[in-house]
C-alpha positions in Angstrom: 23.2 -22.0 -27.2 26.3 -19.9 -27.6 27.8 -21.2 -24.4 27.1 -24.8 -25.6 28.8 -24.1 -28.9 31.9 -22.5 -27.2 32.1 -25.4 -24.8 32.0 -27.9 -27.7 34.7 -26.0 -29.7 37.0 -25.8 -26.6 36.6 -29.5 -26.0 37.5 -30.4 -29.6 40.5 -28.1 -29.5 41.6 -29.7 -26.2 41.2 -33.2 -27.8 43.4 -32.2 -30.8 46.1 -30.6 -28.5 46.2 -33.7 -26.4 46.6 -36.0 -29.4 49.5 -33.7 -30.5 51.1 -33.8 -27.1 50.8 -37.6 -26.9 52.5 -38.1 -30.3 55.3 -35.7 -29.4 55.8 -37.3 -26.0 56.1 -40.8 -27.3 58.4 -39.8 -30.2 60.9 -37.8 -28.2 60.5 -39.5 -24.8 60.2 -43.3 -25.2 59.5 -45.1 -22.0 62.4 -46.0 -19.6 60.9 -48.0 -16.8 62.8 -50.0 -14.3 65.9 -47.8 -14.5 66.6 -47.4 -10.8 68.7 -49.9 -8.9 67.1 -52.4 -6.5 66.5 -51.5 -2.8 68.9 -53.8 -0.9 68.7 -52.4 2.6 65.6 -53.1 4.6 66.1 -50.0 6.7 64.8 -48.1 3.6 61.5 -49.9 3.9 60.4 -48.9 7.3 58.2 -45.9 8.4 59.9 -43.0 10.1 58.0 -43.6 13.4 59.2 -47.2 13.6 62.8 -46.1 12.8 62.7 -43.5 15.6 61.4 -46.1 18.1 64.2 -48.5 17.0 66.8 -45.8 17.6 65.4 -44.8 21.0 65.3 -48.4 22.1 68.9 -49.1 21.1 67.9 -51.6 18.3 69.3 -49.3 15.6 72.0 -46.7 15.4 71.1 -43.4 13.8 74.5 -43.4 12.1 73.6 -46.7 10.3 70.2 -45.3 9.2 71.6 -42.0 7.9 74.4 -43.8 6.1 71.8 -46.1 4.5 69.9 -43.1 3.1 73.2 -41.4 2.0 74.2 -44.5 0.1 70.7 -44.7 -1.5 70.8 -41.0 -2.5 74.2 -41.4 -4.1 73.1 -44.6 -5.9 70.0 -43.1 -7.5 70.5 -39.4 -8.0 72.6 -39.6 -11.1 69.5 -40.8 -13.0 66.8 -39.2 -10.9 68.3 -35.7 -10.5 66.2 -34.9 -7.5 68.9 -33.5 -5.1 70.0 -29.9 -5.2 72.2 -29.7 -2.0 73.1 -32.2 0.7 74.1 -32.4 4.3 75.7 -35.8 4.2 78.7 -35.0 6.4 76.8 -32.9 8.8 74.0 -35.5 9.1 76.5 -38.2 10.0 77.9 -36.0 12.8 74.4 -35.3 14.1 73.6 -39.0 14.0 76.7 -39.8 16.0 75.6 -37.4 18.7 72.2 -39.0 18.7 73.6 -42.4 19.2 75.8 -41.2 22.1 72.8 -39.6 23.8 70.7 -42.7 23.4 73.4 -44.9 24.9 73.9 -42.5 27.7 70.2 -42.6 28.7 69.9 -46.3 28.2 72.8 -46.7 30.7 71.0 -44.5 33.2 73.6 -41.7 32.8 71.3 -38.9 31.6 71.7 -35.7 33.5 68.7 -34.4 35.5 68.3 -31.3 33.3 68.6 -33.2 30.0 65.2 -34.0 28.2 64.5 -37.7 27.7 65.1 -39.1 24.3 61.4 -40.2 24.3 60.4 -36.5 24.0 61.8 -36.5 20.4 59.3 -38.2 18.1 61.7 -38.5 15.1 65.0 -38.8 17.0 67.8 -39.7 14.6 65.7 -40.1 11.5 66.8 -38.2 8.3 64.4 -36.1 6.2 64.4 -34.0 3.1 63.0 -30.6 2.1 62.2 -28.8 -1.1 64.3 -26.0 -2.5 61.8 -23.2 -1.7 62.0 -23.7 2.1 64.9 -22.2 4.0 67.4 -24.5 5.7 70.2 -22.5 7.2 73.5 -23.0 5.3 72.0 -24.7 2.3 70.9 -23.7 -1.2 67.8 -21.5 -1.3 67.5 -20.8 -5.0 64.1 -22.1 -5.8 65.4 -23.0 -9.2 65.3 -19.3 -10.2 68.0 -17.8 -12.4 68.1 -14.5 -10.4 68.7 -16.5 -7.1 71.7 -18.4 -8.3 74.1 -18.9 -5.4 71.8 -17.8 -2.6 72.2 -19.7 0.7 69.6 -19.6 3.4 70.9 -17.6 6.5 68.2 -19.0 8.8 65.8 -21.9 9.2 62.1 -21.5 8.5 59.8 -22.3 11.4 58.9 -25.7 10.0 62.6 -26.7 9.8 63.1 -25.5 13.4 60.2 -27.7 14.5 61.7 -30.7 12.7 65.0 -30.1 14.4 63.2 -29.9 17.8 61.6 -33.3 17.0 65.1 -34.9 16.7 64.9 -35.4 12.9 68.1 -34.9 11.0 68.1 -32.8 7.8 69.7 -34.7 4.9 69.0 -33.1 1.4 67.4 -30.2 -0.5 65.3 -31.3 -3.5 64.6 -29.8 -6.9 61.6 -27.7 -7.8 60.3 -25.9 -11.0 61.5 -22.3 -11.6 60.1 -20.3 -8.7 57.8 -23.3 -7.9 55.2 -21.9 -10.3 54.6 -25.0 -12.4 53.8 -28.7 -12.2 57.0 -30.0 -13.8 60.2 -29.9 -11.7 62.5 -28.4 -14.3 64.6 -25.2 -14.1 67.8 -23.9 -15.8 69.8 -24.0 -12.6 69.5 -27.6 -11.6 67.9 -29.3 -14.7 65.1 -31.8 -14.9 64.0 -34.3 -12.3 62.7 -37.6 -13.6 59.8 -39.8 -12.4 61.2 -42.8 -10.5 58.8 -45.2 -12.3 59.6 -44.0 -15.8 62.5 -41.8 -16.7 60.6 -40.4 -19.7 57.9 -38.9 -17.4 57.7 -36.0 -15.0 57.5 -36.3 -11.2 55.1 -33.3 -10.9 55.7 -30.1 -9.1 56.4 -28.0 -7.4 57.4 -30.6 -4.7 58.5 -32.9 -7.5 62.1 -33.5 -6.3 60.6 -34.5 -2.9 58.1 -36.9 -4.3 60.6 -38.5 -6.7 63.3 -39.0 -3.9 60.8 -40.3 -1.3 59.2 -42.7 -3.8 62.7 -44.0 -4.8 63.5 -44.7 -1.1 66.1 -41.9 -1.1 64.2 -40.3 1.8 61.7 -41.7 4.3 59.8 -38.4 4.6 60.1 -34.8 3.6 58.6 -31.3 3.6 56.7 -29.8 0.7 54.5 -26.8 0.1 51.3 -26.3 -1.9 49.6 -23.3 -3.6 47.6 -25.1 -6.3 48.5 -28.8 -6.0 52.3 -28.8 -5.3 52.0 -31.4 -2.6 49.2 -33.5 -4.2 50.2 -33.6 -7.9 53.8 -35.0 -7.2 52.4 -37.4 -4.7 49.9 -38.6 -7.3 52.5 -38.9 -10.1 55.0 -40.7 -7.8 52.6 -42.8 -5.7 53.2 -41.5 -2.1 51.2 -39.9 0.7 51.0 -36.2 1.3 48.9 -33.7 3.3 47.9 -30.2 2.3 47.4 -28.4 5.7 44.5 -26.2 6.4 45.5 -22.6 5.7 46.6 -20.6 8.8 47.7 -23.6 10.9 51.3 -23.7 10.0 53.8 -20.8 10.0 54.7 -19.7 6.5 58.1 -17.9 6.7 61.5 -17.9 5.1 60.1 -19.3 1.9 60.4 -18.3 -1.8 58.1 -17.1 -3.2 57.3 -15.5 0.1 54.0 -15.1 1.8 54.2 -11.5 0.7 54.2 -12.6 -2.9 51.4 -15.1 -2.8 48.1 -15.2 -0.9 48.6 -16.7 2.6 45.2 -18.3 2.5 46.4 -20.5 -0.5 50.1 -21.2 0.3 50.6 -23.9 2.8 53.2 -26.5 3.9 52.7 -30.2 4.5 54.3 -33.6 4.9 55.2 -36.1 2.2 56.0 -39.8 3.0 55.7 -43.4 1.9 53.7 -44.6 4.9 50.4 -43.3 6.1 51.4 -43.8 9.8 53.9 -41.0 9.4 51.4 -38.3 8.4 49.9 -37.5 11.7 53.0 -37.3 13.9 54.9 -35.4 11.2 52.1 -32.8 10.8 51.9 -32.5 14.6 55.6 -31.6 14.7 55.4 -29.2 11.7 52.4 -27.2 13.1 53.9 -27.1 16.6 50.8 -28.7 18.0 48.6 -25.9 16.7 46.1 -28.3 15.1 43.9 -30.7 16.9 45.2 -34.0 15.6 43.9 -36.2 18.4 43.4 -39.8 17.4 39.9 -41.1 17.9 38.3 -44.5 17.1 37.3 -44.7 13.4 33.7 -45.4 12.5 32.6 -45.7 8.9 29.0 -45.0 9.8 29.9 -41.6 11.2 31.1 -40.3 7.8 29.3 -38.5 5.0 31.2 -39.3 1.8 30.8 -37.2 -1.3 32.7 -37.7 -4.5 33.4 -35.9 -7.8 34.4 -37.8 -11.0 34.7 -34.9 -13.5 34.6 -31.1 -13.0 33.5 -30.5 -16.5 36.0 -27.9 -17.5 36.2 -27.9 -21.3 39.9 -26.9 -21.2 40.9 -29.9 -19.1 41.3 -33.5 -20.1 38.6 -36.0 -19.1 39.8 -38.1 -16.2 41.6 -41.3 -17.2 39.4 -44.4 -16.9 41.9 -46.2 -14.6 41.9 -43.3 -12.2 38.1 -43.3 -12.2 38.2 -47.1 -11.5 40.4 -46.4 -8.5 38.0 -43.8 -7.3 35.1 -46.3 -7.8 36.9 -49.0 -5.8 37.2 -46.5 -2.9 33.5 -45.5 -3.2 32.6 -49.2 -3.3 34.6 -49.8 -0.1 32.7 -47.1 1.7 29.4 -48.4 0.5 30.2 -51.9 1.7 31.1 -50.5 5.1 27.7 -48.8 5.3 28.9 -45.3 4.9 26.5 -42.6 3.4 27.9 -42.0 -0.1 26.7 -39.4 -2.6 28.1 -37.9 -5.8 28.3 -34.2 -5.8 25.4 -32.6 -7.7 27.0 -30.9 -10.8 23.6 -30.3 -12.6 23.5 -27.0 -14.5 20.7 -24.7 -13.3 20.0 -26.6 -10.1 20.2 -24.1 -7.2 21.7 -26.8 -5.0 24.3 -27.8 -7.6 28.0 -27.4 -7.4 28.1 -26.8 -11.2 30.3 -23.7 -10.8 33.2 -25.9 -9.7 34.0 -26.2 -13.4 35.3 -22.6 -13.0 38.2 -24.0 -11.0 41.0 -21.9 -12.7 39.1 -18.7 -12.1 38.3 -19.6 -8.6 41.9 -20.1 -7.9 42.8 -16.8 -9.5 40.2 -15.2 -7.3 41.7 -16.8 -4.2 45.2 -15.4 -4.9 44.0 -12.0 -6.3 45.5 -9.0 -4.5 46.3 -5.8 -6.4 49.0 -5.0 -3.8 50.9 -8.2 -4.5 53.3 -8.8 -7.4 52.0 -10.9 -10.3 53.7 -14.2 -11.2 55.8 -12.5 -14.0 57.2 -10.1 -11.5 58.2 -12.9 -9.2 59.8 -14.9 -12.1 61.8 -11.9 -13.3 62.6 -10.6 -9.8 60.9 -7.3 -10.6 62.8 -6.7 -13.9 60.8 -5.6 -16.8 59.9 -8.6 -19.0 57.6 -9.4 -21.8 56.3 -12.9 -21.0 55.1 -13.6 -24.5 58.4 -12.9 -26.2 60.3 -14.7 -23.4 58.1 -17.7 -23.9 58.7 -17.7 -27.6 62.5 -17.4 -27.1 62.3 -20.3 -24.6 60.4 -22.5 -27.0 62.9 -21.9 -29.8 65.9 -22.3 -27.5 67.3 -18.7 -27.5 66.9 -17.9 -23.8 67.7 -20.0 -20.7 66.8 -17.7 -17.8 63.1 -18.4 -17.4 61.5 -21.8 -17.8 58.5 -22.0 -20.1 56.1 -23.4 -17.6 56.0 -20.5 -15.1 55.8 -18.1 -18.0 52.6 -19.9 -19.2 51.1 -19.9 -15.7 51.9 -16.2 -15.5 50.1 -15.6 -18.8 47.1 -17.6 -17.5 47.0 -15.4 -14.4 47.3 -12.2 -16.5 44.6 -13.1 -19.0 42.3 -14.9 -16.5 42.3 -12.0 -14.0 40.5 -9.9 -16.5 37.4 -12.1 -16.0 37.3 -11.6 -12.2 34.3 -9.4 -11.9 32.4 -8.6 -8.7 29.8 -11.1 -9.7 32.4 -13.8 -10.1 33.9 -13.1 -6.6 30.5 -13.5 -5.2 30.2 -16.9 -6.9 33.5 -18.0 -5.5 32.5 -16.9 -1.9 29.1 -18.6 -2.2 30.4 -21.9 -3.4 33.2 -21.8 -0.7 30.5 -21.3 2.0 28.3 -24.1 0.5 31.2 -26.6 0.4 32.2 -25.8 4.0 28.6 -26.2 5.1 28.3 -29.5 3.2 31.4 -31.0 4.8 30.8 -29.9 8.3 32.6 -32.0 11.0 32.1 -35.4 9.5 32.1 -35.0 5.7 34.8 -35.8 3.1 35.0 -35.3 -0.6 36.9 -37.9 -2.8 38.4 -36.4 -5.9 40.9 -37.2 -8.6 44.1 -35.2 -8.4 44.8 -35.0 -12.1 43.1 -36.0 -15.3 45.9 -38.5 -16.0 49.0 -40.3 -14.7 52.4 -38.5 -15.0 52.8 -37.0 -18.5 55.9 -37.3 -20.6 58.5 -34.6 -20.3 57.6 -31.3 -22.0 53.9 -32.3 -22.4 52.8 -30.3 -19.4 52.9 -27.0 -21.3 49.9 -28.2 -23.3 48.1 -29.5 -20.3 48.3 -26.5 -17.9 44.6 -26.6 -17.1 44.7 -30.2 -15.8 45.7 -28.9 -12.4 42.0 -27.9 -11.8 41.4 -31.0 -9.7 43.8 -29.6 -7.1 43.6 -25.8 -7.5 39.8 -25.7 -7.0 40.1 -27.2 -3.5 43.0 -24.9 -2.7 40.8 -22.0 -3.6 38.2 -23.1 -1.1 40.5 -23.2 1.9 40.2 -26.9 2.5 42.4 -29.7 4.0 43.5 -32.4 1.6 45.3 -35.8 2.1 46.6 -37.8 -0.8 46.4 -41.7 -0.8 48.2 -43.8 -3.5 45.9 -46.3 -5.0 48.3 -48.6 -7.0 49.8 -49.0 -10.4 48.0 -48.5 -13.8 48.5 -50.3 -17.1 51.6 -48.2 -17.9 53.3 -49.3 -14.7 52.6 -45.8 -13.3 51.2 -44.9 -9.8 48.1 -42.8 -9.2 46.3 -41.4 -6.2 43.1 -40.0 -4.9 42.7 -37.0 -2.6 40.5 -37.0 0.6 39.2 -33.5 1.3 37.8 -32.1 4.5 36.6 -28.8 5.9 39.1 -26.2 7.2 40.8 -27.2 10.4 39.5 -30.7 10.2 42.8 -32.1 9.0 42.6 -35.0 11.5 39.6 -36.4 9.7 41.2 -36.6 6.3 44.3 -38.1 7.9 42.3 -40.6 9.9 40.3 -41.7 6.8 43.6 -42.2 4.8 45.2 -44.1 7.7 42.1 -46.5 7.6 42.0 -46.7 3.8 45.7 -47.5 3.6 45.0 -50.8 5.3 42.8 -51.8 2.3 44.6 -50.3 -0.8 48.0 -50.8 -2.2 49.7 -47.6 -0.9 53.3 -47.0 -2.0 54.7 -49.6 -4.5 58.4 -49.5 -5.1 59.5 -48.3 -8.5 62.3 -50.8 -8.6 63.1 -54.4 -7.4 63.4 -55.0 -3.7 66.1 -57.4 -2.5 66.1 -56.7 1.2 67.8 -60.1 1.8 71.0 -58.3 1.1 70.3 -55.7 3.7 73.2 -54.4 5.7 
């Protein structure tokens, strides 16, 4: 009875806080939709794989493609504020060399020891990367006050792999302070806006990536994820992303480093506007470590499970339009004859997944390591710091070193870790084992990514527990692919995540590739006037 009473009280408090957050958001941040200029170059509307094929066949010059994306970045970034550093001049030089190499091979003048252009899957195509991933010679600040002015002295392995694919690095994009929040704001580079509504956030921590890609300022990019950093921005900005199974992609030259966060939770993955780019991009990023072999898709081979609400009293109930999108996807599977079943969340049932409602604590258990620094030590770079007083000073505007969001996440970690008893760790391990067994080789889980569409700026502090729909699956070592589902009544995009067992990334990607043929996918946040393409 006591638990029921506490649950009721928490839900009422959550309801009141949400009303307050909604009022504040609409008073201080009135909607500003349609603020981005039209897309006028049809090169910005093609998948990376198609663009690479056009370059290798001589139909398209890499210089023209790179220039088109440079022009778009300059056109939109004043309002979007997604770009932290750029390689515009260098990218054009690289593109010129690509074009010379292509023409040389097409004329039959390639030297015998020179690899064929067809060995480079993304030859001449520009890409972006978030500001927590090292790209040699460019900003590597991660939005952190204590890292101001830091330049990467080497590439991370993922960037090396992208270079080997022939892709051309174009820009570094904005992140939250130290990446530890779901709103891409920091005191070094400011606030990134959602491309669909300037009054709303793009998500985080890969928020700059998602905003730029959704705005057609980049065709694809590299993000990372520890609790939803690939999926939440993809959901808020209406693009595709993939959260790679832990252990299948090299995590190096990042901040926070793998020494600072648990390597079984931190991962890197692709972000893009077109589903067809996910598989080849992941293949490049992982260095062929994962089995991503394409196989014929058969709906009848799948077992589809879905969850509508995790039942956490501290999180908002899932918005009805997101649930409607989930229902459309479920209906699609049923019509195709796929076995479809809602996850059993019944309390007291030994076969239930009721404990998934403990999502926040499961995630804290997954990252728990007494030998690793806590989030406040990462934020302060090891300096002594009182998070409560710093948060108060931040809220009243008397300090501008640490953003409020990461301070709140650090407090949640500090307080929540006190509940991590041995019995709780056993619960976490048991439910992880049960989920892995349930999914097997042919099972997927469909789940919301967030309780709502992109919130207004500064609302996120009051909605910190709404990330449970991503953090819980991260805590269970799963692979997750995001698929955009369309636009809601506010003109905002939303997405659903397709979840598979560890190392079964090819299944979630295959399913999303198939579903993308039947649902809306990326919808431009601005008018498209490709008749004026150059």
